[in-house]
Every structure is written in structure tokens, then in C-alpha cells.
LOTI-56224 format. One line per field, with one value per atom (N, C-alpha, C): residue number from 1; residue in three letters; chain; atom name; x, y, z. Coordinates in steps of 0.05 Angstrom, whole numbers, always signed. Example, Ala and Ser with C-alpha at 12.3 -4.5 7.8 and 13.67 -1.06 7.14 Angstrom:
! residues 2
n <- c(1/1/1/2/2/2)
res <- c(ALA/ALA/ALA/SER/SER/SER)
chain <- c(A/A/A/A/A/A)
atom <- c(N/CA/C/N/CA/C)
east <- c(+264/+246/+264/+257/+273/+258)
north <- c(-114/-90/-66/-45/-21/+1)
up <- c(+156/+156/+156/+142/+143/+157)
! end
This chain:
! residues 84
n <- c(1/1/1/2/2/2/3/3/3/4/4/4/5/5/5/6/6/6/7/7/7/8/8/8/9/9/9/10/10/10/11/11/11/12/12/12/13/13/13/14/14/14/15/15/15/16/16/16/17/17/17/18/18/18/19/19/19/20/20/20/21/21/21/22/22/22/23/23/23/24/24/24/25/25/25/26/26/26/27/27/27/28/28/28/29/29/29/30/30/30/31/31/31/32/32/32/33/33/33/34/34/34/35/35/35/36/36/36/37/37/37/38/38/38/39/39/39/40/40/40/41/41/41/42/42/42/43/43/43/44/44/44/45/45/45/46/46/46/47/47/47/48/48/48/49/49/49/50/50/50/51/51/51/52/52/52/53/53/53/54/54/54/55/55/55/56/56/56/57/57/57/58/58/58/59/59/59/60/60/60/61/61/61/62/62/62/63/63/63/64/64/64/65/65/65/66/66/66/67/67/67/68/68/68/69/69/69/70/70/70/71/71/71/72/72/72/73/73/73/74/74/74/75/75/75/76/76/76/77/77/77/78/78/78/79/79/79/80/80/80/81/81/81/82/82/82/83/83/83/84/84/84)
res <- c(MET/MET/MET/ILE/ILE/ILE/THR/THR/THR/TRP/TRP/TRP/GLY/GLY/GLY/ASN/ASN/ASN/TRP/TRP/TRP/TYR/TYR/TYR/TRP/TRP/TRP/PRO/PRO/PRO/TRP/TRP/TRP/TRP/TRP/TRP/LEU/LEU/LEU/GLY/GLY/GLY/ALA/ALA/ALA/SER/SER/SER/VAL/VAL/VAL/ALA/ALA/ALA/SER/SER/SER/PHE/PHE/PHE/LEU/LEU/LEU/ALA/ALA/ALA/MET/MET/MET/GLU/GLU/GLU/VAL/VAL/VAL/TYR/TYR/TYR/ALA/ALA/ALA/LEU/LEU/LEU/VAL/VAL/VAL/SER/SER/SER/HIS/HIS/HIS/GLY/GLY/GLY/THR/THR/THR/ASP/ASP/ASP/ASN/ASN/ASN/THR/THR/THR/LEU/LEU/LEU/SER/SER/SER/ASN/ASN/ASN/TRP/TRP/TRP/VAL/VAL/VAL/TRP/TRP/TRP/HIS/HIS/HIS/GLN/GLN/GLN/LEU/LEU/LEU/HIS/HIS/HIS/ALA/ALA/ALA/THR/THR/THR/VAL/VAL/VAL/ARG/ARG/ARG/GLU/GLU/GLU/PRO/PRO/PRO/MET/MET/MET/SER/SER/SER/ALA/ALA/ALA/TRP/TRP/TRP/THR/THR/THR/ALA/ALA/ALA/PRO/PRO/PRO/HIS/HIS/HIS/PHE/PHE/PHE/LEU/LEU/LEU/PHE/PHE/PHE/PHE/PHE/PHE/GLY/GLY/GLY/VAL/VAL/VAL/TRP/TRP/TRP/LEU/LEU/LEU/VAL/VAL/VAL/LEU/LEU/LEU/VAL/VAL/VAL/VAL/VAL/VAL/TRP/TRP/TRP/LEU/LEU/LEU/THR/THR/THR/TRP/TRP/TRP/HIS/HIS/HIS/PHE/PHE/PHE/PHE/PHE/PHE/PHE/PHE/PHE/HIS/HIS/HIS/TRP/TRP/TRP/PHE/PHE/PHE/ALA/ALA/ALA)
chain <- c(A/A/A/A/A/A/A/A/A/A/A/A/A/A/A/A/A/A/A/A/A/A/A/A/A/A/A/A/A/A/A/A/A/A/A/A/A/A/A/A/A/A/A/A/A/A/A/A/A/A/A/A/A/A/A/A/A/A/A/A/A/A/A/A/A/A/A/A/A/A/A/A/A/A/A/A/A/A/A/A/A/A/A/A/A/A/A/A/A/A/A/A/A/A/A/A/A/A/A/A/A/A/A/A/A/A/A/A/A/A/A/A/A/A/A/A/A/A/A/A/A/A/A/A/A/A/A/A/A/A/A/A/A/A/A/A/A/A/A/A/A/A/A/A/A/A/A/A/A/A/A/A/A/A/A/A/A/A/A/A/A/A/A/A/A/A/A/A/A/A/A/A/A/A/A/A/A/A/A/A/A/A/A/A/A/A/A/A/A/A/A/A/A/A/A/A/A/A/A/A/A/A/A/A/A/A/A/A/A/A/A/A/A/A/A/A/A/A/A/A/A/A/A/A/A/A/A/A/A/A/A/A/A/A/A/A/A/A/A/A/A/A/A/A/A/A/A/A/A/A/A/A)
atom <- c(N/CA/C/N/CA/C/N/CA/C/N/CA/C/N/CA/C/N/CA/C/N/CA/C/N/CA/C/N/CA/C/N/CA/C/N/CA/C/N/CA/C/N/CA/C/N/CA/C/N/CA/C/N/CA/C/N/CA/C/N/CA/C/N/CA/C/N/CA/C/N/CA/C/N/CA/C/N/CA/C/N/CA/C/N/CA/C/N/CA/C/N/CA/C/N/CA/C/N/CA/C/N/CA/C/N/CA/C/N/CA/C/N/CA/C/N/CA/C/N/CA/C/N/CA/C/N/CA/C/N/CA/C/N/CA/C/N/CA/C/N/CA/C/N/CA/C/N/CA/C/N/CA/C/N/CA/C/N/CA/C/N/CA/C/N/CA/C/N/CA/C/N/CA/C/N/CA/C/N/CA/C/N/CA/C/N/CA/C/N/CA/C/N/CA/C/N/CA/C/N/CA/C/N/CA/C/N/CA/C/N/CA/C/N/CA/C/N/CA/C/N/CA/C/N/CA/C/N/CA/C/N/CA/C/N/CA/C/N/CA/C/N/CA/C/N/CA/C/N/CA/C/N/CA/C/N/CA/C/N/CA/C/N/CA/C/N/CA/C/N/CA/C/N/CA/C/N/CA/C/N/CA/C/N/CA/C/N/CA/C/N/CA/C)
east <- c(+329/+320/+290/+274/+246/+239/+226/+216/+186/+174/+145/+135/+151/+143/+139/+153/+151/+124/+110/+83/+62/+68/+47/+38/+56/+49/+33/+41/+24/-4/-6/-32/-49/-36/-50/-60/-42/-50/-72/-69/-90/-117/-117/-142/-154/-138/-148/-160/-147/-157/-183/-182/-205/-230/-226/-249/-259/-241/-250/-266/-254/-268/-294/-294/-319/-342/-336/-357/-365/-346/-352/-370/-362/-378/-406/-407/-433/-450/-438/-454/-464/-448/-457/-478/-475/-495/-521/-520/-545/-559/-544/-557/-548/-538/-528/-503/-502/-478/-481/-503/-508/-488/-475/-457/-428/-421/-394/-376/-350/-331/-333/-335/-337/-362/-384/-409/-405/-392/-387/-370/-349/-331/-347/-362/-377/-397/-410/-429/-415/-393/-378/-368/-359/-348/-369/-394/-415/-407/-394/-383/-406/-402/-420/-405/-420/-408/-391/-367/-347/-343/-341/-336/-308/-305/-278/-262/-235/-218/-220/-228/-231/-253/-271/-293/-287/-263/-256/-253/-259/-255/-232/-226/-204/-207/-231/-234/-228/-235/-229/-199/-184/-155/-142/-154/-143/-148/-172/-177/-159/-155/-138/-109/-100/-73/-70/-89/-88/-87/-103/-103/-75/-64/-37/-17/-17/+2/-2/-26/-31/-25/-32/-30/-3/+3/+27/+52/+53/+78/+84/+64/+70/+77/+66/+73/+103/+111/+140/+157/+148/+164/+167/+145/+146/+160/+153/+162/+188/+194/+218/+238/+231/+249/+257/+239/+244/+233/+241/+231/+237/+259/+266/+281)
north <- c(-850/-828/-832/-812/-813/-801/-817/-808/-810/-800/-801/-830/-848/-876/-890/-881/-894/-889/-867/-863/-867/-862/-864/-893/-911/-939/-953/-951/-963/-951/-925/-912/-921/-922/-930/-958/-976/-1004/-1008/-994/-996/-986/-963/-951/-969/-981/-999/-1024/-1036/-1060/-1054/-1032/-1024/-1018/-1004/-997/-1022/-1040/-1065/-1082/-1087/-1104/-1091/-1065/-1052/-1056/-1052/-1055/-1084/-1102/-1131/-1140/-1133/-1142/-1129/-1103/-1089/-1102/-1109/-1122/-1149/-1164/-1191/-1189/-1170/-1168/-1156/-1137/-1123/-1134/-1143/-1151/-1178/-1195/-1221/-1218/-1230/-1228/-1209/-1194/-1177/-1155/-1145/-1122/-1129/-1155/-1162/-1159/-1158/-1156/-1180/-1204/-1228/-1227/-1219/-1217/-1196/-1174/-1154/-1165/-1179/-1191/-1211/-1229/-1249/-1236/-1214/-1200/-1187/-1174/-1160/-1180/-1203/-1223/-1242/-1239/-1258/-1286/-1291/-1317/-1336/-1361/-1382/-1402/-1419/-1438/-1458/-1461/-1480/-1475/-1450/-1442/-1451/-1466/-1474/-1451/-1453/-1432/-1428/-1449/-1447/-1428/-1421/-1403/-1375/-1370/-1344/-1324/-1299/-1277/-1260/-1239/-1221/-1209/-1200/-1190/-1210/-1236/-1257/-1258/-1259/-1261/-1236/-1212/-1188/-1188/-1195/-1197/-1218/-1241/-1262/-1252/-1237/-1226/-1206/-1189/-1171/-1186/-1207/-1223/-1236/-1247/-1259/-1239/-1215/-1194/-1188/-1183/-1175/-1197/-1221/-1242/-1257/-1267/-1284/-1267/-1248/-1232/-1217/-1203/-1187/-1205/-1229/-1247/-1254/-1262/-1269/-1245/-1222/-1197/-1188/-1187/-1177/-1197/-1222/-1241/-1256/-1258/-1273/-1255/-1230/-1210/-1218/-1231/-1237/-1214/-1213/-1194/-1165/-1162/-1135/-1119)
up <- c(+4232/+4215/+4211/+4216/+4212/+4185/+4169/+4143/+4142/+4121/+4119/+4117/+4106/+4103/+4130/+4150/+4177/+4189/+4183/+4194/+4173/+4147/+4126/+4122/+4118/+4111/+4133/+4158/+4179/+4180/+4178/+4178/+4153/+4130/+4106/+4108/+4117/+4120/+4140/+4163/+4183/+4174/+4160/+4149/+4128/+4111/+4090/+4102/+4121/+4133/+4149/+4164/+4180/+4162/+4140/+4123/+4109/+4101/+4088/+4108/+4132/+4151/+4161/+4165/+4174/+4154/+4129/+4108/+4104/+4105/+4102/+4125/+4149/+4172/+4172/+4165/+4162/+4141/+4118/+4097/+4105/+4119/+4128/+4149/+4168/+4190/+4180/+4162/+4155/+4130/+4111/+4085/+4075/+4092/+4082/+4066/+4042/+4025/+4002/+4001/+3977/+3973/+3994/+3991/+3997/+3997/+4003/+3979/+3984/+3961/+3943/+3954/+3937/+3920/+3930/+3914/+3892/+3898/+3877/+3855/+3862/+3842/+3825/+3838/+3823/+3804/+3813/+3797/+3773/+3777/+3756/+3735/+3744/+3725/+3714/+3724/+3716/+3721/+3744/+3752/+3759/+3752/+3760/+3778/+3791/+3809/+3793/+3802/+3790/+3760/+3753/+3725/+3717/+3695/+3687/+3676/+3680/+3670/+3640/+3625/+3596/+3588/+3607/+3602/+3610/+3621/+3631/+3608/+3613/+3594/+3604/+3589/+3597/+3625/+3632/+3660/+3681/+3676/+3695/+3700/+3678/+3680/+3692/+3687/+3699/+3730/+3738/+3767/+3780/+3766/+3777/+3779/+3759/+3760/+3783/+3787/+3810/+3836/+3839/+3863/+3867/+3845/+3847/+3857/+3846/+3854/+3883/+3892/+3919/+3939/+3933/+3953/+3951/+3928/+3925/+3924/+3906/+3903/+3929/+3940/+3964/+3988/+3990/+4011/+4010/+3986/+3983/+3986/+3976/+3978/+4007/+4022/+4050/+4069/+4068/+4088/+4081/+4056/+4048/+4033/+4030/+4017/+3989/+3975/+3947/+3929/+3905/+3885/+3894/+3908/+3918/+3897)
! end
């Protein structure tokens, strides 16, 4: 049975990865690290080198939570079928 999810999710994932990689590579090739995602996050959080977790603010924990959901939770969900 063909549903919209069979074509939507591969296209969405491909477009997301392609747009991310295209802009990251362009930023690194043309302007160094000034326009990379990591530089943007560091700028928004006012992060310093080796900043201890005790110095984190609410935005630090929110970004960290989003990262945990995207990386850890989705990895276990997709590849090990946990949290279904």
C-alpha cells in the first residue's frame, strides 16, 4: 500500500540533509567557520571553551535537550525500535 509517508519522508530527509550539508560546506569554503551551525549555536549561547555545566543557563539546557532528542532518542527509536 502506497501512502504519502512512503514518498514524503525520504524526500524531506534528503532535502534536509542536502540543505544542511550544502550550507555547511559553503560556509567552510567561503568564510571559514563564521557561518557554520556550530558557530551560530556558540554565539547564541555565549559559549566559552570548556564551559562547565554548572555555568549553563536555561537556553543551554534547552539546546542540549533538543540535541538529546534528535541524536540519542531517534537513534534508539529508528535502529533498535525502542520508544515506539
